[in-house]
PDBQT receptor file of N, H, CA, C and O in Angstrom, charges set to zero:
ATOM      1  N   UNK A   1      -0.394   6.449  27.591  1.00  0.00    +0.000 N 
ATOM      2  CA  UNK A   1       0.659   6.520  26.181  1.00  0.00    +0.000 C 
ATOM      3  C   UNK A   1       1.794   6.334  27.082  1.00  0.00    +0.000 C 
ATOM      4  O   UNK A   1       2.254   6.902  28.073  1.00  0.00    +0.000 OA
ATOM      5  N   UNK A   2       2.127   5.099  26.199  1.00  0.00    +0.000 N 
ATOM      6  H   UNK A   2       1.753   4.638  25.395  1.00  0.00    +0.000 HD
ATOM      7  CA  UNK A   2       3.833   5.267  27.076  1.00  0.00    +0.000 C 
ATOM      8  C   UNK A   2       4.862   5.768  25.796  1.00  0.00    +0.000 C 
ATOM      9  O   UNK A   2       4.775   5.951  24.582  1.00  0.00    +0.000 OA
ATOM     10  N   UNK A   3       5.886   5.866  26.870  1.00  0.00    +0.000 N 
ATOM     11  H   UNK A   3       5.957   5.717  27.857  1.00  0.00    +0.000 HD
ATOM     12  CA  UNK A   3       7.130   6.297  26.050  1.00  0.00    +0.000 C 
ATOM     13  C   UNK A   3       7.270   7.034  24.864  1.00  0.00    +0.000 C 
ATOM     14  O   UNK A   3       8.305   7.160  24.208  1.00  0.00    +0.000 OA
ATOM     15  N   UNK A   4       5.503   7.801  24.489  1.00  0.00    +0.000 N 
ATOM     16  H   UNK A   4       4.663   7.699  25.022  1.00  0.00    +0.000 HD
ATOM     17  CA  UNK A   4       5.448   8.845  23.414  1.00  0.00    +0.000 C 
ATOM     18  C   UNK A   4       4.626   7.762  22.393  1.00  0.00    +0.000 C 
ATOM     19  O   UNK A   4       4.579   7.795  21.163  1.00  0.00    +0.000 OA
ATOM     20  N   UNK A   5       4.102   6.959  23.162  1.00  0.00    +0.000 N 
ATOM     21  H   UNK A   5       4.139   6.932  24.161  1.00  0.00    +0.000 HD
ATOM     22  CA  UNK A   5       3.262   5.958  21.970  1.00  0.00    +0.000 C 
ATOM     23  C   UNK A   5       1.776   5.771  22.383  1.00  0.00    +0.000 C 
ATOM     24  O   UNK A   5       1.366   6.268  23.432  1.00  0.00    +0.000 OA
ATOM     25  N   UNK A   6       0.886   4.978  21.471  1.00  0.00    +0.000 N 
ATOM     26  H   UNK A   6       1.219   4.575  20.619  1.00  0.00    +0.000 HD
ATOM     27  CA  UNK A   6       0.159   5.116  22.354  1.00  0.00    +0.000 C 
ATOM     28  C   UNK A   6      -0.052   3.068  21.920  1.00  0.00    +0.000 C 
ATOM     29  O   UNK A   6       0.355   2.594  20.859  1.00  0.00    +0.000 OA
ATOM     30  N   UNK A   7      -0.762   2.209  23.048  1.00  0.00    +0.000 N 
ATOM     31  H   UNK A   7      -1.093   2.593  23.910  1.00  0.00    +0.000 HD
ATOM     32  CA  UNK A   7      -0.764   1.203  22.855  1.00  0.00    +0.000 C 
ATOM     33  C   UNK A   7      -2.522   0.784  22.340  1.00  0.00    +0.000 C 
ATOM     34  O   UNK A   7      -3.399   1.228  23.080  1.00  0.00    +0.000 OA
ATOM     35  N   UNK A   8      -2.928   0.029  21.217  1.00  0.00    +0.000 N 
ATOM     36  H   UNK A   8      -2.215  -0.332  20.616  1.00  0.00    +0.000 HD
ATOM     37  CA  UNK A   8      -4.492  -0.014  21.358  1.00  0.00    +0.000 C 
ATOM     38  C   UNK A   8      -4.568  -1.168  21.005  1.00  0.00    +0.000 C 
ATOM     39  O   UNK A   8      -3.606  -1.692  20.444  1.00  0.00    +0.000 OA
ATOM     40  N   UNK A   9      -5.642  -1.807  21.224  1.00  0.00    +0.000 N 
ATOM     41  H   UNK A   9      -6.424  -1.382  21.679  1.00  0.00    +0.000 HD
ATOM     42  CA  UNK A   9      -6.132  -3.272  20.804  1.00  0.00    +0.000 C 
ATOM     43  C   UNK A   9      -7.058  -3.052  20.138  1.00  0.00    +0.000 C 
ATOM     44  O   UNK A   9      -7.926  -2.231  20.435  1.00  0.00    +0.000 OA
ATOM     45  N   UNK A  10      -7.041  -4.026  18.696  1.00  0.00    +0.000 N 
ATOM     46  H   UNK A  10      -6.336  -4.693  18.454  1.00  0.00    +0.000 HD
ATOM     47  CA  UNK A  10      -8.479  -3.495  17.729  1.00  0.00    +0.000 C 
ATOM     48  C   UNK A  10      -7.574  -4.972  17.358  1.00  0.00    +0.000 C 
ATOM     49  O   UNK A  10      -6.446  -5.394  17.613  1.00  0.00    +0.000 OA
ATOM     50  N   UNK A  11      -8.956  -5.533  16.500  1.00  0.00    +0.000 N 
ATOM     51  H   UNK A  11      -9.872  -5.190  16.293  1.00  0.00    +0.000 HD
ATOM     52  CA  UNK A  11      -9.159  -6.833  15.525  1.00  0.00    +0.000 C 
ATOM     53  C   UNK A  11      -8.569  -6.918  14.480  1.00  0.00    +0.000 C 
ATOM     54  O   UNK A  11      -8.176  -7.990  14.021  1.00  0.00    +0.000 OA
ATOM     55  N   UNK A  12      -8.368  -5.505  13.788  1.00  0.00    +0.000 N 
ATOM     56  H   UNK A  12      -8.687  -4.634  14.161  1.00  0.00    +0.000 HD
ATOM     57  CA  UNK A  12      -8.233  -5.738  12.267  1.00  0.00    +0.000 C 
ATOM     58  C   UNK A  12      -7.247  -4.288  12.440  1.00  0.00    +0.000 C 
ATOM     59  O   UNK A  12      -7.195  -3.414  13.305  1.00  0.00    +0.000 OA
ATOM     60  N   UNK A  13      -6.412  -4.561  10.971  1.00  0.00    +0.000 N 
ATOM     61  H   UNK A  13      -6.454  -5.270  10.268  1.00  0.00    +0.000 HD
ATOM     62  CA  UNK A  13      -5.838  -2.530  10.841  1.00  0.00    +0.000 C 
ATOM     63  C   UNK A  13      -6.614  -2.185  10.385  1.00  0.00    +0.000 C 
ATOM     64  O   UNK A  13      -6.194  -1.033  10.282  1.00  0.00    +0.000 OA
ATOM     65  N   UNK A  14      -7.984  -2.139   9.726  1.00  0.00    +0.000 N 
ATOM     66  H   UNK A  14      -8.325  -3.075   9.809  1.00  0.00    +0.000 HD
ATOM     67  CA  UNK A  14      -8.661  -1.444   9.517  1.00  0.00    +0.000 C 
ATOM     68  C   UNK A  14      -9.262  -0.573  11.084  1.00  0.00    +0.000 C 
ATOM     69  O   UNK A  14      -9.427   0.645  11.008  1.00  0.00    +0.000 OA
ATOM     70  N   UNK A  15      -9.479  -1.117  12.095  1.00  0.00    +0.000 N 
ATOM     71  H   UNK A  15      -9.344  -2.106  12.157  1.00  0.00    +0.000 HD
ATOM     72  CA  UNK A  15      -9.983  -0.899  13.132  1.00  0.00    +0.000 C 
ATOM     73  C   UNK A  15      -8.989  -0.039  13.734  1.00  0.00    +0.000 C 
ATOM     74  O   UNK A  15      -9.136   1.056  14.277  1.00  0.00    +0.000 OA
ATOM     75  N   UNK A  16      -7.799  -0.833  13.509  1.00  0.00    +0.000 N 
ATOM     76  H   UNK A  16      -7.680  -1.722  13.068  1.00  0.00    +0.000 HD
ATOM     77  CA  UNK A  16      -7.032  -0.022  14.614  1.00  0.00    +0.000 C 
ATOM     78  C   UNK A  16      -6.453   1.536  13.723  1.00  0.00    +0.000 C 
ATOM     79  O   UNK A  16      -6.077   2.432  14.478  1.00  0.00    +0.000 OA
ATOM     80  N   UNK A  17      -6.410   1.732  12.693  1.00  0.00    +0.000 N 
ATOM     81  H   UNK A  17      -6.716   1.004  12.080  1.00  0.00    +0.000 HD
ATOM     82  CA  UNK A  17      -6.581   3.144  11.845  1.00  0.00    +0.000 C 
ATOM     83  C   UNK A  17      -8.057   3.872  12.129  1.00  0.00    +0.000 C 
ATOM     84  O   UNK A  17      -7.896   5.082  11.970  1.00  0.00    +0.000 OA
ATOM     85  N   UNK A  18      -9.212   3.619  12.433  1.00  0.00    +0.000 N 
ATOM     86  H   UNK A  18      -9.343   2.636  12.562  1.00  0.00    +0.000 HD
ATOM     87  CA  UNK A  18     -10.367   4.044  12.525  1.00  0.00    +0.000 C 
ATOM     88  C   UNK A  18     -10.056   4.128  13.935  1.00  0.00    +0.000 C 
ATOM     89  O   UNK A  18     -11.169   4.420  14.373  1.00  0.00    +0.000 OA
ATOM     90  N   UNK A  19      -9.306   4.069  14.921  1.00  0.00    +0.000 N 
ATOM     91  H   UNK A  19      -8.402   3.831  14.566  1.00  0.00    +0.000 HD
ATOM     92  CA  UNK A  19      -8.888   4.218  15.974  1.00  0.00    +0.000 C 
ATOM     93  C   UNK A  19      -7.775   4.957  16.414  1.00  0.00    +0.000 C 
ATOM     94  O   UNK A  19      -7.805   5.277  17.602  1.00  0.00    +0.000 OA
ATOM     95  N   UNK A  20      -6.869   5.283  15.799  1.00  0.00    +0.000 N 
ATOM     96  H   UNK A  20      -6.845   5.023  14.834  1.00  0.00    +0.000 HD
ATOM     97  CA  UNK A  20      -5.823   6.340  16.030  1.00  0.00    +0.000 C 
ATOM     98  C   UNK A  20      -6.595   7.463  15.198  1.00  0.00    +0.000 C 
ATOM     99  O   UNK A  20      -6.006   8.542  15.133  1.00  0.00    +0.000 OA
ATOM    100  N   UNK A  21      -7.658   7.381  14.641  1.00  0.00    +0.000 N 
ATOM    101  H   UNK A  21      -8.137   6.505  14.693  1.00  0.00    +0.000 HD
ATOM    102  CA  UNK A  21      -7.882   8.507  13.395  1.00  0.00    +0.000 C 
ATOM    103  C   UNK A  21      -8.500   9.596  14.680  1.00  0.00    +0.000 C 
ATOM    104  O   UNK A  21      -8.384  10.821  14.661  1.00  0.00    +0.000 OA
ATOM    105  N   UNK A  22      -9.114   8.848  15.672  1.00  0.00    +0.000 N 
ATOM    106  H   UNK A  22      -9.209   7.852  15.688  1.00  0.00    +0.000 HD
ATOM    107  CA  UNK A  22      -9.979   9.623  16.509  1.00  0.00    +0.000 C 
ATOM    108  C   UNK A  22      -9.227   9.900  17.915  1.00  0.00    +0.000 C 
ATOM    109  O   UNK A  22      -9.839  10.126  18.959  1.00  0.00    +0.000 OA
ATOM    110  N   UNK A  23      -7.571   9.842  17.782  1.00  0.00    +0.000 N 
ATOM    111  H   UNK A  23      -7.074   9.658  16.934  1.00  0.00    +0.000 HD
ATOM    112  CA  UNK A  23      -6.410  10.545  18.344  1.00  0.00    +0.000 C 
ATOM    113  C   UNK A  23      -6.457  11.906  18.406  1.00  0.00    +0.000 C 
ATOM    114  O   UNK A  23      -5.517  12.294  17.712  1.00  0.00    +0.000 OA
ATOM    115  N   UNK A  24      -7.132  12.995  18.931  1.00  0.00    +0.000 N 
ATOM    116  H   UNK A  24      -7.896  12.680  19.495  1.00  0.00    +0.000 HD
ATOM    117  CA  UNK A  24      -6.927  14.123  19.852  1.00  0.00    +0.000 C 
ATOM    118  C   UNK A  24      -5.728  14.796  19.601  1.00  0.00    +0.000 C 
ATOM    119  O   UNK A  24      -5.800  16.019  19.476  1.00  0.00    +0.000 OA
ATOM    120  N   UNK A  25      -4.034  13.944  19.446  1.00  0.00    +0.000 N 
ATOM    121  H   UNK A  25      -3.975  12.950  19.547  1.00  0.00    +0.000 HD
ATOM    122  CA  UNK A  25      -3.010  14.995  18.790  1.00  0.00    +0.000 C 
ATOM    123  C   UNK A  25      -3.058  14.592  17.315  1.00  0.00    +0.000 C 
ATOM    124  O   UNK A  25      -1.992  14.744  16.720  1.00  0.00    +0.000 OA
ATOM    125  N   UNK A  26      -3.794  14.245  16.808  1.00  0.00    +0.000 N 
ATOM    126  H   UNK A  26      -4.661  14.121  17.291  1.00  0.00    +0.000 HD
ATOM    127  CA  UNK A  26      -3.379  13.667  15.110  1.00  0.00    +0.000 C 
ATOM    128  C   UNK A  26      -3.939  14.861  14.003  1.00  0.00    +0.000 C 
ATOM    129  O   UNK A  26      -3.733  14.789  12.791  1.00  0.00    +0.000 OA
ATOM    130  N   UNK A  27      -4.625  15.875  14.620  1.00  0.00    +0.000 N 
ATOM    131  H   UNK A  27      -4.793  15.934  15.604  1.00  0.00    +0.000 HD
ATOM    132  CA  UNK A  27      -5.265  16.949  13.935  1.00  0.00    +0.000 C 
ATOM    133  C   UNK A  27      -4.084  17.624  13.819  1.00  0.00    +0.000 C 
ATOM    134  O   UNK A  27      -3.135  17.478  14.589  1.00  0.00    +0.000 OA
ATOM    135  N   UNK A  28      -4.121  18.475  12.728  1.00  0.00    +0.000 N 
ATOM    136  H   UNK A  28      -4.892  18.593  12.102  1.00  0.00    +0.000 HD
ATOM    137  CA  UNK A  28      -3.231  19.748  12.483  1.00  0.00    +0.000 C 
ATOM    138  C   UNK A  28      -2.520  19.207  11.330  1.00  0.00    +0.000 C 
ATOM    139  O   UNK A  28      -1.431  19.727  11.086  1.00  0.00    +0.000 OA
ATOM    140  N   UNK A  29      -2.893  18.336  10.631  1.00  0.00    +0.000 N 
ATOM    141  H   UNK A  29      -3.778  17.914  10.830  1.00  0.00    +0.000 HD
ATOM    142  CA  UNK A  29      -2.078  18.186   9.654  1.00  0.00    +0.000 C 
ATOM    143  C   UNK A  29      -0.837  16.627   9.653  1.00  0.00    +0.000 C 
ATOM    144  O   UNK A  29      -0.332  16.032   8.701  1.00  0.00    +0.000 OA
ATOM    145  N   UNK A  30      -0.707  16.400  11.183  1.00  0.00    +0.000 N 
ATOM    146  H   UNK A  30      -1.117  16.883  11.956  1.00  0.00    +0.000 HD
ATOM    147  CA  UNK A  30       0.336  15.332  11.951  1.00  0.00    +0.000 C 
ATOM    148  C   UNK A  30      -0.160  14.045  11.554  1.00  0.00    +0.000 C 
ATOM    149  O   UNK A  30      -1.343  13.719  11.644  1.00  0.00    +0.000 OA
ATOM    150  N   UNK A  31       1.338  12.868  10.841  1.00  0.00    +0.000 N 
ATOM    151  H   UNK A  31       2.299  13.133  10.768  1.00  0.00    +0.000 HD
ATOM    152  CA  UNK A  31       0.862  11.946  10.911  1.00  0.00    +0.000 C 
ATOM    153  C   UNK A  31       0.918  10.591  11.979  1.00  0.00    +0.000 C 
ATOM    154  O   UNK A  31       1.772  10.894  12.812  1.00  0.00    +0.000 OA
ATOM    155  N   UNK A  32       0.392   9.281  12.293  1.00  0.00    +0.000 N 
ATOM    156  H   UNK A  32      -0.302   9.035  11.616  1.00  0.00    +0.000 HD
ATOM    157  CA  UNK A  32       0.339   8.634  13.014  1.00  0.00    +0.000 C 
ATOM    158  C   UNK A  32       1.035   7.086  12.225  1.00  0.00    +0.000 C 
ATOM    159  O   UNK A  32       0.364   6.765  11.244  1.00  0.00    +0.000 OA
ATOM    160  N   UNK A  33       1.826   6.456  12.414  1.00  0.00    +0.000 N 
ATOM    161  H   UNK A  33       2.371   6.717  13.211  1.00  0.00    +0.000 HD
ATOM    162  CA  UNK A  33       2.468   5.375  12.014  1.00  0.00    +0.000 C 
ATOM    163  C   UNK A  33       1.679   4.186  13.353  1.00  0.00    +0.000 C 
ATOM    164  O   UNK A  33       1.382   4.317  14.541  1.00  0.00    +0.000 OA
ATOM    165  N   UNK A  34       1.594   3.102  12.372  1.00  0.00    +0.000 N 
ATOM    166  H   UNK A  34       1.835   2.995  11.407  1.00  0.00    +0.000 HD
ATOM    167  CA  UNK A  34       0.889   1.731  12.915  1.00  0.00    +0.000 C 
ATOM    168  C   UNK A  34       1.600   0.876  12.990  1.00  0.00    +0.000 C 
ATOM    169  O   UNK A  34       1.993   0.441  11.908  1.00  0.00    +0.000 OA
ATOM    170  N   UNK A  35       2.036   0.319  14.035  1.00  0.00    +0.000 N 
ATOM    171  H   UNK A  35       1.717   0.673  14.915  1.00  0.00    +0.000 HD
ATOM    172  CA  UNK A  35       2.791  -0.787  13.700  1.00  0.00    +0.000 C 
ATOM    173  C   UNK A  35       2.076  -2.034  14.855  1.00  0.00    +0.000 C 
ATOM    174  O   UNK A  35       1.785  -1.859  16.038  1.00  0.00    +0.000 OA
ATOM    175  N   UNK A  36       1.972  -2.965  14.242  1.00  0.00    +0.000 N 
ATOM    176  H   UNK A  36       2.209  -3.108  13.281  1.00  0.00    +0.000 HD
ATOM    177  CA  UNK A  36       1.715  -4.048  15.381  1.00  0.00    +0.000 C 
ATOM    178  C   UNK A  36       2.630  -4.972  15.657  1.00  0.00    +0.000 C 
ATOM    179  O   UNK A  36       3.398  -5.463  14.830  1.00  0.00    +0.000 OA
ATOM    180  N   UNK A  37       2.547  -5.368  17.419  1.00  0.00    +0.000 N 
ATOM    181  H   UNK A  37       1.923  -4.969  18.091  1.00  0.00    +0.000 HD
ATOM    182  CA  UNK A  37       3.165  -5.792  17.876  1.00  0.00    +0.000 C 
ATOM    183  C   UNK A  37       2.527  -7.191  18.957  1.00  0.00    +0.000 C 
ATOM    184  O   UNK A  37       1.382  -7.561  19.218  1.00  0.00    +0.000 OA
ATOM    185  N   UNK A  38       4.045  -7.740  19.429  1.00  0.00    +0.000 N 
ATOM    186  H   UNK A  38       4.975  -7.439  19.218  1.00  0.00    +0.000 HD
ATOM    187  CA  UNK A  38       3.354  -9.140  19.274  1.00  0.00    +0.000 C 
ATOM    188  C   UNK A  38       2.632  -8.942  20.481  1.00  0.00    +0.000 C 
ATOM    189  O   UNK A  38       2.760  -7.798  20.919  1.00  0.00    +0.000 OA
ATOM    190  N   UNK A  39       1.634  -9.990  21.420  1.00  0.00    +0.000 N 
ATOM    191  H   UNK A  39       1.531 -10.919  21.065  1.00  0.00    +0.000 HD
ATOM    192  CA  UNK A  39       0.866 -10.108  22.150  1.00  0.00    +0.000 C 
ATOM    193  C   UNK A  39       1.742  -9.837  23.259  1.00  0.00    +0.000 C 
ATOM    194  O   UNK A  39       2.970  -9.917  23.237  1.00  0.00    +0.000 OA
ATOM    195  N   UNK A  40       0.977  -9.493  24.275  1.00  0.00    +0.000 N 
ATOM    196  H   UNK A  40      -0.021  -9.427  24.292  1.00  0.00    +0.000 HD
ATOM    197  CA  UNK A  40       1.782  -9.267  25.640  1.00  0.00    +0.000 C 
ATOM    198  C   UNK A  40       1.238  -9.958  26.735  1.00  0.00    +0.000 C 
ATOM    199  O   UNK A  40       0.049  -9.811  27.019  1.00  0.00    +0.000 OA
ATOM    200  N   UNK A  41       2.038 -10.757  27.434  1.00  0.00    +0.000 N 
ATOM    201  H   UNK A  41       3.003 -10.876  27.203  1.00  0.00    +0.000 HD
ATOM    202  CA  UNK A  41       1.518 -12.304  28.226  1.00  0.00    +0.000 C 
ATOM    203  C   UNK A  41       1.019 -11.538  29.521  1.00  0.00    +0.000 C 
ATOM    204  O   UNK A  41       0.530 -12.165  30.461  1.00  0.00    +0.000 OA
TER     205      UNK A  41
């Protein structure tokens, strides 16, 4: 986690969503916003 954000690597939007659903902080009716970022060098 960086500054309140999780940075993950995924091959597709669907895979990113599946990974985000595994987040232990996601429970209790909270929502997660997925955003693409530029590749890091």
